[in-house]
Residue frames as a rotation matrix with the C-alpha (Angstrom) as fourth column:
MET 1
0.954 -0.020 -0.298 -51.55
0.106 -0.910 0.401 -29.16
-0.279 -0.414 -0.866 42.70
LEU 2
0.110 -0.994 -0.012 -47.91
0.086 -0.002 0.996 -29.99
-0.990 -0.111 0.085 42.14
SER 3
-0.294 -0.188 0.937 -48.46
0.899 0.278 0.338 -30.44
-0.324 0.942 0.088 38.43
ARG 4
0.744 0.597 0.299 -50.28
0.656 -0.739 -0.155 -27.10
0.129 0.311 -0.942 38.32
VAL 5
0.698 -0.583 -0.416 -47.25
-0.140 -0.680 0.720 -25.35
-0.702 -0.444 -0.556 39.89
ALA 6
-0.289 -0.827 0.483 -44.93
0.379 0.365 0.850 -27.13
-0.879 0.429 0.208 37.46
ALA 7
0.081 0.412 0.908 -47.18
0.996 -0.016 -0.082 -26.13
-0.019 0.911 -0.412 34.57
ASP 8
0.952 0.265 -0.154 -47.21
0.277 -0.959 0.066 -22.51
-0.130 -0.106 -0.986 35.75
GLU 9
0.277 -0.933 -0.231 -43.41
-0.115 -0.271 0.956 -22.54
-0.954 -0.238 -0.182 35.98
ILE 10
-0.348 -0.359 0.866 -43.17
0.747 0.452 0.488 -24.00
-0.567 0.816 0.111 32.48
VAL 11
0.545 0.618 0.567 -45.52
0.827 -0.507 -0.243 -21.32
0.137 0.601 -0.787 31.16
LEU 12
0.884 -0.249 -0.394 -43.52
-0.041 -0.883 0.467 -18.62
-0.465 -0.397 -0.791 32.94
LEU 13
-0.099 -0.983 0.155 -40.21
0.084 0.147 0.986 -19.99
-0.992 0.110 0.068 31.63
SER 14
-0.148 0.118 0.982 -41.65
0.951 0.291 0.108 -20.34
-0.273 0.949 -0.155 28.13
THR 15
0.849 0.502 0.168 -42.90
0.526 -0.834 -0.169 -16.76
0.055 0.232 -0.971 28.23
THR 16
0.608 -0.706 -0.363 -39.54
-0.203 -0.581 0.788 -15.53
-0.767 -0.406 -0.497 29.51
MET 17
-0.317 -0.735 0.599 -37.70
0.433 0.449 0.781 -17.50
-0.844 0.507 0.176 26.83
PHE 18
0.234 0.495 0.837 -40.06
0.972 -0.108 -0.208 -16.13
-0.013 0.862 -0.507 24.17
ASP 19
0.973 0.116 -0.198 -39.51
0.141 -0.983 0.119 -12.57
-0.181 -0.144 -0.973 25.41
ASN 20
0.228 -0.969 -0.098 -35.74
-0.147 -0.133 0.980 -13.13
-0.963 -0.209 -0.173 25.48
ALA 21
-0.254 -0.265 0.930 -35.83
0.804 0.477 0.355 -14.55
-0.538 0.838 0.092 21.96
ASN 22
0.659 0.559 0.502 -37.75
0.740 -0.601 -0.302 -11.47
0.133 0.570 -0.810 20.77
LYS 23
0.843 -0.410 -0.348 -35.25
-0.182 -0.826 0.533 -9.14
-0.506 -0.386 -0.771 22.47
THR 24
-0.121 -0.915 0.385 -32.38
0.200 0.358 0.912 -11.08
-0.972 0.188 0.139 20.93
ASN 25
0.046 0.239 0.970 -34.04
0.981 0.172 -0.089 -10.80
-0.188 0.955 -0.227 17.52
GLU 26
0.945 0.323 0.048 -34.45
0.326 -0.939 -0.111 -7.04
0.010 0.120 -0.993 17.99
LEU 27
0.496 -0.838 -0.228 -30.83
-0.251 -0.390 0.886 -6.66
-0.831 -0.382 -0.404 19.05
LEU 28
-0.289 -0.588 0.755 -29.65
0.569 0.529 0.630 -8.68
-0.770 0.611 0.182 16.05
SER 29
0.447 0.529 0.721 -31.84
0.894 -0.291 -0.341 -6.59
0.029 0.797 -0.603 13.77
ASP 30
0.965 -0.138 -0.225 -30.14
-0.086 -0.971 0.224 -3.48
-0.249 -0.197 -0.948 15.15
VAL 31
0.219 -0.971 0.099 -26.64
-0.236 0.046 0.971 -4.95
-0.947 -0.235 -0.219 14.87
ILE 32
0.216 -0.131 0.968 -26.86
0.748 0.659 -0.078 -6.51
-0.627 0.741 0.240 11.39
PRO 33
0.909 0.093 0.406 -26.88
0.363 -0.656 -0.662 -3.16
0.205 0.749 -0.630 9.52
ASP 34
0.703 -0.709 0.057 -23.81
-0.626 -0.579 0.523 -2.09
-0.337 -0.403 -0.851 11.49
ILE 35
0.100 -0.648 0.755 -22.07
0.093 0.762 0.641 -5.32
-0.991 0.006 0.136 10.59
GLN 36
0.513 0.155 0.844 -22.97
0.824 0.186 -0.535 -4.80
-0.240 0.970 -0.033 6.92
ARG 37
0.977 -0.181 0.115 -21.66
-0.146 -0.954 -0.264 -1.21
0.157 0.241 -0.958 7.05
ASN 38
0.405 -0.872 0.274 -18.43
-0.553 0.005 0.833 -2.45
-0.728 -0.489 -0.480 8.65
SER 39
0.210 -0.281 0.937 -18.10
0.556 0.822 0.122 -5.04
-0.804 0.495 0.329 5.92
VAL 40
0.811 0.128 0.571 -18.45
0.561 -0.449 -0.696 -2.35
0.168 0.884 -0.436 3.23
LEU 41
0.847 -0.525 0.083 -15.92
-0.526 -0.805 0.276 -0.16
-0.078 -0.278 -0.957 5.04
MET 42
0.240 -0.780 0.578 -13.46
-0.159 0.556 0.816 -3.05
-0.958 -0.288 0.009 5.27
GLN 43
0.407 -0.048 0.912 -13.82
0.830 0.438 -0.347 -3.65
-0.383 0.898 0.218 1.52
GLU 44
0.939 -0.045 0.342 -13.15
0.127 -0.877 -0.463 0.03
0.321 0.477 -0.818 0.88
VAL 45
0.614 -0.762 0.206 -10.11
-0.611 -0.295 0.734 -0.03
-0.499 -0.577 -0.647 3.16
THR 46
0.206 -0.515 0.832 -8.83
0.356 0.832 0.426 -3.12
-0.911 0.208 0.355 1.35
ALA 47
0.650 0.084 0.755 -9.31
0.758 -0.134 -0.638 -1.44
0.048 0.988 -0.150 -2.04
ALA 48
0.927 -0.326 0.186 -7.52
-0.328 -0.944 -0.020 1.70
0.182 -0.042 -0.982 -0.80
SER 49
0.417 -0.805 0.422 -4.66
-0.367 0.275 0.888 -0.40
-0.832 -0.525 -0.181 0.58
ASN 50
0.299 -0.260 0.918 -4.32
0.736 0.675 -0.048 -2.17
-0.607 0.690 0.394 -2.77
GLU 51
0.860 0.028 0.509 -4.21
0.384 -0.692 -0.611 1.19
0.335 0.721 -0.606 -4.54
GLN 52
0.763 -0.625 0.165 -1.50
-0.605 -0.600 0.523 2.35
-0.228 -0.499 -0.836 -2.15
ILE 53
0.274 -0.663 0.697 0.48
0.130 0.743 0.656 -0.82
-0.953 -0.090 0.290 -2.79
ASP 54
0.516 -0.036 0.856 0.23
0.851 0.137 -0.507 -0.19
-0.099 0.990 0.101 -6.55
GLY 55
0.945 -0.134 0.300 1.28
-0.071 -0.975 -0.211 3.44
0.321 0.178 -0.930 -6.04
ILE 56
0.563 -0.776 0.284 4.26
-0.489 -0.036 0.872 2.40
-0.666 -0.629 -0.399 -3.95
GLY 57
0.272 -0.433 0.860 5.26
0.611 0.768 0.193 -0.06
-0.743 0.473 0.473 -6.67
ASN 58
0.728 0.044 0.684 5.08
0.621 -0.464 -0.632 2.72
0.290 0.884 -0.366 -9.26
ILE 59
0.879 -0.440 0.186 7.17
-0.477 -0.817 0.324 5.00
0.009 -0.374 -0.927 -7.04
ASN 60
0.386 -0.764 0.517 9.76
-0.076 0.533 0.843 2.25
-0.919 -0.365 0.148 -6.59
CYS 61
0.382 -0.209 0.900 9.97
0.875 0.396 -0.279 1.79
-0.298 0.894 0.334 -10.36
SER 62
0.877 -0.014 0.481 10.37
0.207 -0.891 -0.404 5.53
0.435 0.453 -0.778 -10.87
VAL 63
0.729 -0.651 0.211 13.08
-0.549 -0.372 0.749 5.76
-0.409 -0.662 -0.628 -8.23
GLN 64
0.282 -0.627 0.726 14.89
0.386 0.767 0.513 2.83
-0.878 0.135 0.458 -9.86
GLU 65
0.553 -0.044 0.832 14.70
0.821 -0.146 -0.553 4.53
0.146 0.988 -0.045 -13.27
LEU 66
0.933 -0.214 0.291 15.98
-0.245 -0.967 0.076 7.76
0.265 -0.142 -0.954 -11.72
GLN 67
0.525 -0.771 0.361 18.84
-0.327 0.209 0.922 5.88
-0.786 -0.602 -0.142 -10.08
ASP 68
0.314 -0.387 0.867 19.67
0.772 0.636 0.004 4.17
-0.553 0.668 0.498 -13.38
GLY 69
0.766 0.021 0.642 19.67
0.480 -0.683 -0.551 7.55
0.427 0.730 -0.533 -15.12
SER 70
0.853 -0.482 0.202 21.93
-0.505 -0.662 0.553 9.01
-0.133 -0.574 -0.808 -12.43
ASN 71
0.355 -0.739 0.573 24.33
0.123 0.645 0.754 6.09
-0.927 -0.197 0.320 -12.77
GLU 72
0.427 -0.154 0.891 24.40
0.898 0.185 -0.399 6.54
-0.103 0.971 0.217 -16.53
THR 73
0.923 -0.074 0.377 25.06
0.003 -0.980 -0.200 10.28
0.385 0.186 -0.904 -16.09
VAL 74
0.636 -0.734 0.238 27.99
-0.445 -0.097 0.890 9.50
-0.630 -0.672 -0.388 -13.80
MET 75
0.235 -0.558 0.796 29.41
0.587 0.734 0.341 7.04
-0.775 0.387 0.500 -16.33
VAL 76
0.609 0.032 0.793 29.04
0.740 -0.382 -0.553 9.55
0.285 0.924 -0.256 -19.17
SER 77
0.940 -0.278 0.196 30.63
-0.326 -0.899 0.292 12.28
0.095 -0.338 -0.936 -17.03
ASN 78
0.422 -0.823 0.380 33.57
-0.124 0.363 0.924 10.02
-0.898 -0.437 0.051 -16.23
ARG 79
0.259 -0.292 0.921 33.97
0.878 0.470 -0.097 9.13
-0.404 0.833 0.378 -19.90
MET 80
0.831 0.089 0.549 33.83
0.362 -0.836 -0.413 12.84
0.422 0.542 -0.727 -20.84
ALA 81
0.810 -0.579 0.092 36.49
-0.444 -0.503 0.741 13.62
-0.383 -0.642 -0.665 -18.21
GLU 82
0.194 -0.749 0.633 38.74
0.347 0.656 0.670 10.92
-0.917 0.090 0.388 -19.66
GLU 83
0.387 0.017 0.922 38.15
0.922 -0.033 -0.387 12.17
0.023 0.999 -0.029 -23.21
SER 84
0.976 -0.015 0.217 38.82
-0.019 -1.000 0.018 15.73
0.216 -0.021 -0.976 -22.08
LYS 85
0.530 -0.833 0.157 42.09
-0.281 0.002 0.960 14.65
-0.800 -0.553 -0.233 -20.51
THR 86
0.090 -0.469 0.879 43.05
0.744 0.618 0.253 12.81
-0.662 0.631 0.405 -23.70
LEU 87
0.664 0.221 0.714 42.14
0.686 -0.561 -0.464 15.84
0.298 0.798 -0.524 -25.84
SER 88
0.937 -0.348 -0.018 44.16
-0.293 -0.817 0.497 18.08
-0.188 -0.461 -0.867 -23.55
GLU 89
0.209 -0.898 0.388 47.20
0.068 0.409 0.910 15.83
-0.976 -0.163 0.146 -23.92
GLN 90
0.125 -0.116 0.985 46.75
0.955 0.285 -0.087 15.70
-0.271 0.952 0.146 -27.70
PHE 91
0.928 0.227 0.296 46.39
0.299 -0.927 -0.225 19.51
0.223 0.297 -0.928 -27.77
LYS 92
0.651 -0.755 -0.082 49.69
-0.334 -0.382 0.862 19.85
-0.682 -0.533 -0.500 -25.93
LEU 93
-0.067 -0.674 0.735 51.35
0.520 0.605 0.603 17.52
-0.851 0.423 0.310 -28.44
LEU 94
0.447 0.324 0.834 49.82
0.892 -0.232 -0.389 19.48
0.068 0.917 -0.392 -31.32
ASN 95
0.991 -0.112 -0.069 51.09
-0.096 -0.975 0.200 22.75
-0.089 -0.192 -0.977 -29.84
LYS 96
0.249 -0.956 0.155 54.59
-0.118 0.129 0.985 21.28
-0.961 -0.264 -0.081 -29.58
ALA 97
-0.045 -0.222 0.974 54.40
0.869 0.473 0.148 20.14
-0.493 0.853 0.172 -33.19
ILE 98
0.799 0.375 0.470 53.24
0.563 -0.740 -0.367 23.60
0.210 0.558 -0.803 -34.30
GLU 99
0.818 -0.546 -0.180 56.04
-0.309 -0.681 0.664 25.24
-0.485 -0.488 -0.726 -32.31
TYR 100
0.062 -0.825 0.562 58.53
0.361 0.543 0.758 22.93
-0.931 0.156 0.332 -33.98
PHE 101
0.009 0.001 1.000 57.45
0.996 0.094 -0.009 24.08
-0.094 0.996 0.000 -37.44
LYS 102
0.926 0.337 -0.172 57.46
0.332 -0.941 -0.056 27.79
-0.181 -0.005 -0.983 -36.61
């Protein structure tokens, strides 16, 4: 009698475990496609992030080139101002020389 009760409990536990295993399998079957979709989305996010990083690098290079061009423009402007001042002084000297010969 005692072994019959134990056997019945074992059968009941085995059936419960089997049912739980089937439910777990069903749940995993439902979750796996979601996990795969999330994996694809993460790959797409990573690719987009890499593209943004490349774009930011390109923008940084462009800004640096713009800054270099601005610096060069400032240097040329300063040189032109100096040359203009020199020409103005030479023009004054030339005017004095012309006045002398008049």
